[in-house]
N, C-alpha and C positions, 0 to 999 in steps of 0.2 A: 504493500499500499503504499503510496506518495507520500510526502510532507505535507502537502497541500490536504490532501483527503484525511489527513489524522487532524489535521489544523479544524476543518470543515466538522468531522465525527464529535470534537473536540467542544466546538460551539455549538453543536445541535443536541449533545449532551447536556450541555450545560442551560441551554435554554429551555429544554425539558426538565431539567433538576428545578430550575427557579417556577415555571409556570404552575409544575405540583405543587411548590412550597407556596406560592401564592395561592392557589386554588383551598389548599388547604388552611390556611389563613384566613382566607374568604368565610369557608365555611364556619369557623370558628365564629368570625365576628359575626354572620348571620345567625347565630345560635346565642348572642348575647342579646338581653333585652336593651330597646333602645335610650332608654333612660339613662342617667348617669348612674344610678344604683347599678345597672347591668355593667358598667365598664369602672371597675373597682379602683382602677389607678388613675382615671381621670377623673373619677370623684374625688379622690386625696388630693389631687393637682388642683384641682377648681378650688376645693375647700380651703387652701393655702392663701387663695386671692381674695376670701370673702372677709371684707373689712367690718368690725364691729362700729354700731354706728346706734344713738340711743335719741329717743325722741324727746323735746324739749316737755316742758308742764303743762303746755298748749297742745301741742302737737300727739300727744298722750291721747288726748281725749277726743280729737278731731282726724286720726290719721285716714278716716274713711272719708272726710268729707263732709260730716254734718256742721249745720248750722249750730249758732250760738246756743240756742234754745235748750238742743238737746246735749250740748256740752256743759251746760249748766246742771241738767239733770243728772249726767253721769258722774259730775266732780261731788255733787251730793250724794250720791250710791257709794261712791268708795269711801267717803268720809263715816256715813254710817256704816257701812260693812265694817269698816277698820275698826271705828269706836268698839262694834258689838264682838270683834275676835279679841281685841285685846283687854275689854273688860271680863270676857268669861274665860280665857284661856292664859292669865298671867304667870303661872309658873311654869306652864308648856312650853311659854314662847321663850322666858329667861333660861329655862333648862336647854333650848333648842339652840337660842343664841351663844349660849357658854361653850358650845361643842363648834361651833360652824368654823371657825379657826384651830381647830386642833384635829376633827376628823375630815379627813380630804373627801369622803363620800358625802357628807353634809352640806361641805362648800360646793360642791358640784351638782348635787340635787338642788339644793337652792338656786341657782342659778340657770337651771333648765328645766324648770315647769312652766315657763311661757317663753313665747318668740323675745327674742335676745332684745329688740330694741326697745320694749316694754320694760325691760328689766330696771335701770335705772329709777324711773319715778312711781314705781312699786312699792308700797312701804313692806319694810321687811316682815311683817306680821303674815304676809299671805304666802311667803315663799321660805318660813323655814321649817325646820322638819318636822314631823309629827313625833309625839313622845308618849309612848305608850304603856300603862302600868298593869292592867288587866283586860281580861278576855271574859266573856260569860256569853252562852249561847251564841247569838247572831252578832254580837256587839263588840266593839273594843273601846277603852276608856282611858282617856288621857289623863296628866297629874291634874287637872282642876275638876275631875270628876264629871267630864263630859262623855255620856254613851252614843256612839255612833254607830249605826249598821255598816260592818265591815264588807267594802266591796273591793278590797286590795289585793285578798285571798293570800297575803302572805307569799307574793310573787309567785305563784300556783300549789305552795304546800299545800293551804286549806283547802283539801278537797271534801271534808267528811264535816268540818265544824272545829273549833278549837276545843271543844269538852272533850270530843274524840281523840284528839291529839293527847292534852294534857293527860288522858287515861293511860292511852300507848304508853309515855313516856315513864310515867310511873308506875305502871305494871311490868314496864320493860326493863328500869333501871331496878326494881325491886328484884327480881331476876337475877340478877348480875351483878349486885352490889357488893356481893361476897368477894368476885374476883378483882373488883376497883380496875384502875387503869394499866391491865395487864397487856402490852401489846408484843405483839411478836406470838405467842402462845394464843391461839384460839378458845374464847367459850365453847362449848358445845350445843350451842344453841345455832351455831352456822350453818350446819349440817341439815336442819329444818330448815333454814333461810332459804338455802344453796338450792335445794328440793322443788321449795314453791316457787322460787324464781324461773328455775328452769321451765316448771308447769306453766308458765304464765307466758314467757318468751316464745316457748318452743325450742329452745338451744341447749347445745351439750355444757358450755362451762360458763364460769362466774367468774369476774373479779372485783373486788371493792376498792373503791377512790374515796376521796375526801369532799368531793364536790361533782355537779354534773359536767363543769368544763374539763376539770383532770380524766373524767369517764371517757368525754367525746376525744379527747390526745389520745388516749390510750387507743382507742378504736381506728383511729387515723393512723397512728404509726404502726400497730399491727396488721393491717391492711397494706401498708405500704411495704412492709418487713417480708409478708408471704406473697405479694404477688412480684416484689421486685420492680413495680412501676414508681413514678415521682409523684403524679397528680393528683388533686382530689379534685371533685367536683360537688359547687354548693348551689342554692340558687337565688335567684334576685331576692335580694332582702330578706334571705332565710338567716336567723340568729342560731350560732349552737357555741355561745360562750364567748368570752372574751380575749383569749389567747390569738395571736397573730395569726396562726396558722389555717383561722376560719372567719376571719374578720379582716380582708386585706382592702378596705375603703376606709372610710372616716372612721377614725376611733382607733388606726393602726397606724403609727408613723413609720413602720419597718418597710419596706418596698418586699413585697412576695412575687415571688415566679412559680411559685407550682401549685396555685390554685386558678380554678376557670369557674367564673361566676356568669351560670348559663341560664337562658329563659324559663319558665315553666310554662307547660303547655305547649311546648314547640316541639315540631319534627325536626327541626335543624338541630335543635339538641340533642335528640334522639338518633341523627346523624353524627354527630360528633362523638357520641359515645361508641357506634358503631366503628367507626373508621380512626378514630384514634388508638395507638398502640401504649400511652404514658399514662394513663387513667389506672389510677389503683381503686377509688370508692367513689361511692355517689352519696352525698349527705343529703338525707330528708328530714326537715322540720315539719313534721303534720300540721301545725298549727299555721303552716303557709300558705294554707288551703283557705284560712279565713279571708287572706287579701295576697295573693300571690301576684307575685313582682313587686312587691312594694315593702317599704320597711315599716318594722311593730307603729302602730300610731300610736304617736306622743304628742300631748299638746303645745310642746314646744315647738311640734312644727306647725302648728296650726295659723299658718300665714292668711288663708281662707279658708273657703267653705268645701275643698275639693277633696276631702275625706273619703275614701270609699272602701266597702269589704265586698266580695266577689265569690262568698260561699255556695258551691257548687258542688254536693258531695257525690253524684254520680259520673259529673267530668273528672274530678279527680281519682276518683277510683279507677275509670279507664285508663285515665295518665300513668297513675303507678303501676297499674298492670301491663302497661306497655314499657314502662322502665323496668319493672320487675325482668321481663322477658330478655330485654337488650342486657341487662347487666349479668343476666345467667349465662347468656351465649358468648358473652365476650370475655367472661370472667372477672368482671370488674365486683368488687364489694358494694353490696347495698347496705347502708348504715341509716335505721332509722336512732334519728334524735330525740328519744321521748321523756327527755329530762323534764320537760314542762306538761306535756300529755300525758304521761303514762298514768295508769289508774285514775283518770278524769274520764276520759273519752268513753272505756269500757273499760272492763274487768282486765283485759289483754291489751290494753293503751287501745294504739291507731292500729295497732296489728288487726285485732279483733275490729276495731268500728270501720276500716276499711278492706278487712278481709286480704290483708297481703302478709307473708311470709318476710323478712329480712334477714340478712346474714348475720349480720352484728346488731344489736340494741341496746342503747344507753339508758338508763333510768338515773333520777334525784328525786330532788324537791319531795315530795309527799311519801317515797317510800321507805323512808327513815322514821316515819311516826312521829313526826314534828320533829328529830336529830337530822343534822347535816349527813348526807351521804351522795357517792356517786357510785352508780353500777354498771356495768358492762356485761352483756353477755352475748357468746357466740356461738361455732362451731367449733367442735376439737380441735380442727384443723388450723383456724384462724387465731383461735384464742392460745396455740403452743409459744412460749416464747424463747424456744432454742431450736437447733438442728441437730437431730441424732449423728450426723455425717461431721459436723463442722463444730467442735465444742464450745470454740469462743466466739462463735457468730450466735449472739442472745438480741433481744430485744428488751431490755432492762426495762423494769415500772416497779416501784415500790411505793409507800408512803408509810411515814411513821404511825400515824392514825388510821389507816386503814383497818376495817374490820374491829374498831376499837367496842368493846364489851357491850358500854350503855347503850350503843345505836343498835348493834346487833338485837339485843332485846325488846327495844322499841319496835324494830323491825319486824320480828318475831312477834309480837302482838298485834300490829297493823296487817300482816299477811295474812295472819289468821282470823281476825276480825271481819276483813271484807270477804273472805269467802261464806261467811254466815248469810241463812238463808235472809234475811232484813236488808243487807247491801246487795246481794246478788240480785233481790227484788226492786231495788233502786235503778241498779244498772238496766233491768230489763226496760223501762220505762221511761228513764232521763231522758235519752233524745227527745222523744214525743213530748214530755214535761216541758224542758224547756224551750222547745219552739213554741208549745202554747203558750207559756208565760209571755214570751218576746209578744205575739202577736197582740195580746191583751194589752201588753202594753203602750205598744204602737197603735192602736185602738183609741186610748184613753189620751194620747198626745194628741191625736186629731181630733178628737173631741175636744179637745183644749185650745186649739188652734195653735199650737207651737212650733217653732221651725226646727224641730231634731226628729229622728226618728233612731230605733234601736236595732241593732243588726245582731246576731249572734251565731256561733259555733259552740253546739251544746251550753254548757254554763258559762261560756266566756262570751261576754256581751262588749259594743262597741257603742259608743254615739256617733251619729252621722246628723250633720248640720245641714239642713235644706235652703238656706236663705244666705247669698253671698254677706260675708261678715268677717270682719278683723280682729274681733273682739271677741270669738266663741272660747277662746281660754279661758275665759273669766267665768264659766261658768262651774269648773271645778271647785271656785270658791265659795260660790253661793251654796254648791251640795254640800258643802263642808260646814257651813253656817246653818243647813239644815238637816244635819244630823247623819249626812252618809260619808264614811272615811275611804278615801282613794289613793291610791299608789301615789309617787311623786310622778309618774307620765299623764295621770288626770284621767281624763275620760275618754281615751282610746282604748283602755280594755279595763272591762268591769269584771274581777272575778269574783263568782259568787258559789259557796259551800252547798251540797247536797242537803244540808241540814234547813235551808229555807222552807216554810211549809208556803202555802198557796196564801196564807193569810199575811204571813211575813212579807214576802214579796208584795203584796197589795198596800202595806208599810212603806215598803222601799217607793213603789212607784209614787206615793201621796207627799212621800220628802223629795222626791226628783221633780215633780210638777208644781210643787209649792216653790222650791228653788227656781227652776225656769220660767216659772210668771213671775217673780222678784226680777228677775233680769231683764224680761222682756218687759217690764213696766218702768224697769229703769232705764230703757233707749240704747242697751247693749246689742240689738239684733234691729235698729232704724234703717230704713229702708229709701234707696231713692231708686230711680232710673238708670241715673251712671254706675249704680253701685254693682258690678258683677264681679266672678269671680278673675276673670281675665284682666279688668282693671286693677284689682287690688294686687293681682302678682306683679302686673309691668310698673305701677307703683312703688312695690318693693323693690325692683330693681332698679328701678331710677333713684332711690334714697341712697341704694350701695354705691352706684356710679357716681351720685354725687358727694359722697364721701372718700372713695377713693380718688377722685377725681376732683378736686374742689373749684379748680380753675373753670371747670363745665357745669358745675352746679346751676347755676342760673339762667343756663340754658337749654336745661334739660325740661323735657315735657312734664307735667303734674297733671298726670289723671283723676288723682282723687283729692286736689284741693279744693276748699269751699267755693270757689269762685267757677272751676271748671265743673264740680257738681250743680252747680246753679245755671251755668249755661245749657248743660245737660238737659235740666228740667226745662227749659225756656222759661224761668222763672227769674226776677232778679231777687239779690239775695235778702234784701228784704221781707219777702212774700213766700221766701223758701221753705220757712220753717212752718207754714202750713202742713205741706207733706209729709213733715215727719209723722213717723206712725210705731208701734212695737212690730216686732218680726211675727 
């Protein structure tokens, strides 16, 4: 072969290789959700350029273009609400304030309860952490003796009611207190626990950890160890703990190159799983079915009223079945992250709820019977941490407090109790029951002409806002003032325990409606024809650009200034107040 032919062949081969790599890259790009959430690296880059800005005392109240009359009502409402909170909760507020500069979690949650432009003008009493000293039945009590219905769910721990868990903890510790904090040696109750967890998960082996995040870390580590592949797949918006390996976007400053963030319900995602040879595992957070391709809802992100949920169980089951088949065919480990959903959606968790068997399952939250725990289950082949023919090739994982005797005791009581006929009967009817309750909730809201609706997946609820507004985040404070305790993320996730009766649920609805009516009367849901979600988000963008580039601030449009809103209504500012109305 001549030298020129060799050159041509080399050029053609290089071109073919480049085209192949380009097609693989395009295939991966198609499988990502088009939002920034689907492009983790870009979301992290963009986050660096978003400046902090704060509304002044006037803009705080009229950032939606509200006229002076509405602004005056809002000012008075804030003043009254602040006075009520400070008079009812002096000890709680004082205790929380003392913690803010000493506990990093408190400082973080205090700053991220509301959209950041409003942070500096809101009195500290609104954003300080909750301090609780007692629970009883469905309620939690603060340091000042204020009892509220608990809809925080203790981040998912509270499935069966706090009294249930206090009993599990007390009985469990009674069974193991003679051993104390012996670590390394196992309390004999561990054998019963393992047998019950294996029956629930449908898998062969169990390992114990100290948190759900640790359990997920070990699952991913073992999947990579046994497959010899490098990458994991997570789906857009899904949360799998706070460690770098599964949080490649905002919240993680370390660059990760071994994670693919793909879109739910996407044929392109399935094509990537079929074609790539570097994927070790796929992580599924079953709660993502509630808000596919979107982050968990938080009031800190309530810039407008475009929060939405789209739970479609038949569609999600069909998607999981396709995913299960593709993973089986291509030797990809399918991991169900049930740290949050385990033992809530059904006795067998999401595996039972959706009818899908995973290769590995992680548990946490409620499984410890009220005490902290992380658990990983899997097949014998995947759980093995060493190779017989390579004695130094191991996947090492231990933890000082893994299998702590007190945790094993509380877990033992928990697992035995939920096998009882009363709780099994609850499981049999719980999905239909919670759907019926939410339907009734929405009928009441419609009857009261309130601009909110409730959506749910089982006993996990979310508040959906039906009118454009910049102030939906205020509802969390009205709810607390009317006897409802939420987590720091606010109205995006209301986690209710199974011990709510219909009568209890009706009481919660009444509290909720009273709070929403007060917020409505205080004009936070004031409307005008110019107030749309599109304009709200455009105004937010203009505010950011004006902060980032002050030299052009005066040249930027103001979609929601008072004068702009007046122009949109066709009325002069002096007459515009006639349009003010509650949502």
